[in-house]
C-alpha positions as CSV (number, residue, x, y, z in Angstrom):
1,M,0.0,0.0,0.0
2,A,1.4,3.4,-1.0
3,W,1.5,5.7,2.0
4,E,1.2,9.3,0.9
5,P,2.4,12.1,3.2
6,G,-0.2,13.4,5.5
7,N,-3.0,11.2,4.4
8,Q,-2.9,8.5,7.1
9,K,-2.3,8.6,10.8
10,D,-2.2,5.7,13.2
11,E,-4.6,6.0,16.1
12,G,-3.3,8.6,18.5
13,Q,-0.7,9.8,16.1
14,A,-0.4,13.6,15.5
15,A,2.7,13.4,13.3
16,T,2.4,14.8,9.8
17,V,4.9,14.3,7.1
18,P,6.8,17.5,6.1
19,T,6.5,18.2,2.4
20,K,10.2,18.2,1.9
21,L,10.6,14.5,2.4
22,P,10.7,12.3,-0.8
23,K,7.6,10.3,-1.7
24,G,7.5,7.0,0.1
25,V,9.3,8.1,3.3
26,V,7.2,7.1,6.3
27,L,7.5,8.7,9.6
28,G,7.5,6.7,12.8
29,P,5.4,7.5,15.9
30,D,8.4,9.6,17.1
31,G,8.1,11.9,14.0
32,K,11.4,10.7,12.5
33,P,11.7,8.7,9.3
34,C,11.0,5.0,9.9
35,R,13.6,2.8,8.4
36,S,11.4,-0.3,8.6
37,C,8.5,1.4,7.0
38,T,10.4,3.1,4.1
39,D,11.6,1.4,0.9
40,V,15.3,1.6,0.2
41,A,14.8,3.9,-2.9
42,S,13.0,6.5,-0.9
43,W,15.5,6.2,1.9
44,F,18.4,6.8,-0.5
45,A,16.5,9.7,-2.1
46,M,16.1,11.3,1.3
47,A,19.8,10.7,2.1
48,K,20.9,12.1,-1.3
49,K,18.7,15.2,-0.7
50,E,20.2,15.7,2.8
51,A,23.8,15.2,1.4
52,S,23.2,17.7,-1.5
53,S,21.7,20.3,0.8
54,S,24.8,20.1,3.1
55,S,27.2,22.9,2.3
56,S,30.2,21.2,4.0
57,T,32.1,18.2,2.8
58,S,30.5,15.2,4.3
59,S,32.3,12.2,5.7
60,R,29.3,10.0,4.6
61,P,30.1,7.1,2.3
62,A,28.9,7.4,-1.3
63,L,25.3,6.3,-1.8
64,L,24.9,2.9,-3.5
65,A,22.1,1.7,-5.8
66,V,21.5,-1.3,-3.6
67,P,22.5,-1.4,0.1
68,P,25.0,-4.0,1.2
69,S,23.4,-7.2,2.6
70,D,24.4,-6.2,6.2
71,C,22.2,-3.1,6.3
72,P,18.9,-3.0,8.0
73,P,16.0,-4.3,5.8
74,D,13.7,-1.9,4.1
75,V,9.9,-2.3,4.1
76,A,9.9,-4.6,1.1
77,E,12.7,-6.9,2.4
78,L,11.1,-7.0,5.8
79,G,7.7,-7.9,4.2
80,R,9.1,-10.7,2.1
81,S,11.0,-12.2,5.1
82,S,8.0,-11.9,7.3
83,W,5.7,-13.6,4.8
84,T,8.2,-16.4,4.4
85,L,8.3,-17.0,8.1
86,L,4.5,-16.8,8.5
87,H,3.8,-19.2,5.6
88,S,6.5,-21.6,6.8
89,I,4.8,-21.7,10.2
90,T,1.5,-22.6,8.6
91,A,3.2,-25.3,6.5
92,T,4.5,-27.0,9.6
93,Y,1.4,-26.4,11.7
94,P,-0.3,-29.6,13.0
95,T,-3.2,-31.0,11.0
96,K,-5.1,-31.4,14.4
97,P,-3.7,-28.7,16.8
98,T,-4.6,-28.8,20.4
99,P,-6.9,-26.1,21.8
100,Q,-3.8,-24.7,23.7
101,L,-1.8,-24.5,20.5
102,Q,-4.7,-22.8,18.7
103,A,-4.9,-20.2,21.5
104,E,-1.1,-19.7,21.4
105,T,-1.2,-19.3,17.6
106,K,-3.8,-16.5,17.8
107,S,-1.8,-14.9,20.6
108,F,1.3,-15.1,18.5
109,L,-0.4,-13.4,15.5
110,S,-1.6,-10.6,17.7
111,T,1.8,-10.1,19.3
112,F,3.5,-10.4,15.9
113,A,1.3,-7.5,14.5
114,T,1.9,-5.5,17.7
115,L,5.7,-5.9,17.5
116,Y,6.1,-5.6,13.8
117,P,9.0,-3.2,13.0
118,C,6.9,-1.2,10.5
119,W,4.4,0.3,12.8
120,H,2.0,1.3,10.0
121,C,2.1,-2.2,8.5
122,G,1.5,-3.8,11.9
123,S,-1.4,-1.6,12.7
124,D,-2.9,-2.3,9.4
125,F,-2.6,-6.1,10.0
126,Q,-4.2,-5.7,13.4
127,R,-7.1,-3.8,11.9
128,W,-7.5,-6.4,9.2
129,M,-7.7,-9.3,11.7
130,K,-10.4,-7.5,13.6
131,E,-12.7,-7.1,10.5
132,D,-15.6,-9.5,10.1
133,G,-14.4,-12.8,8.7
134,N,-10.7,-12.1,9.1
135,A,-10.0,-13.5,12.6
136,P,-7.2,-16.1,12.5
137,R,-8.5,-19.5,11.6
138,V,-6.2,-22.0,13.2
139,S,-8.2,-25.2,13.8
140,S,-6.2,-27.2,11.2
141,R,-3.1,-26.8,9.0
142,D,-5.2,-26.4,5.9
143,E,-7.5,-23.8,7.5
144,F,-4.5,-21.8,8.8
145,G,-2.6,-22.0,5.5
146,R,-5.6,-20.7,3.6
147,W,-6.2,-17.9,6.2
148,M,-2.6,-16.8,5.9
149,C,-2.9,-16.8,2.1
150,E,-6.0,-14.6,2.4
151,A,-4.1,-12.3,4.7
152,H,-1.2,-12.1,2.3
153,N,-3.6,-11.5,-0.6
154,A,-5.2,-8.6,1.3
155,V,-1.8,-6.9,1.4
156,N,-1.1,-7.8,-2.2
157,V,-4.3,-6.1,-3.3
158,K,-3.3,-2.9,-1.3
159,L,0.1,-2.9,-3.0
160,G,-1.4,-3.5,-6.5
161,K,0.2,-6.9,-6.8
162,K,-1.3,-10.1,-8.2
163,E,-3.3,-12.3,-5.8
164,F,-2.1,-15.9,-5.2
165,D,-4.4,-18.8,-5.7
166,C,-5.0,-20.0,-2.2
167,D,-5.9,-23.5,-3.4
168,R,-2.2,-23.9,-4.1
169,W,-0.8,-22.6,-0.7
170,G,0.4,-26.1,0.2
171,E,2.4,-26.6,-2.9
172,R,4.0,-23.2,-2.5
173,W,4.9,-23.4,1.2
174,R,4.7,-27.1,2.2
175,T,5.1,-29.8,-0.4
176,G,6.7,-28.0,-3.3
177,W,5.3,-27.7,-6.8
178,K,3.8,-30.7,-8.5
179,D,6.2,-30.3,-11.5
180,G,9.1,-31.4,-9.2
181,R,11.2,-28.3,-9.5
182,C,11.6,-28.1,-5.7
183,G,13.3,-31.4,-5.5
């Protein structure tokens, strides 16, 4: 989901985005740019703008087109990694989980959304889970896998990406594709 300056606020947030920030830079609850909520291109654009506006010679390293692998993740990398983890959890979830595990799984999803490094994304996921029909469904592996696929597709729609066929979630995340390319 593209977040435009000044058009969205988290509950209780009064921060507005100054117009001089490049498009795509998201501010955190503290009013400072949020590294976990901003894509790397926007982050570099902001850094480049700051460097060019500085009149003194900076000791900053030259800006790269792609950050080194040991840099903090941007919002896209964080999202891909998070979805990989969440789908992998559904793939190894029991076919018949105990009531205790079901309760723990629901608690985990709530905690995950609360602690998610991109506060805006985490708040959005919390809101989505509270909407009618979107509460986590965790009574079986297949039900949980399909629910996670639906959650991921809800984000894909917001980002303008193609939806995944949730009938194939098991092939993608558990067994591998039927054509054998996964070994």
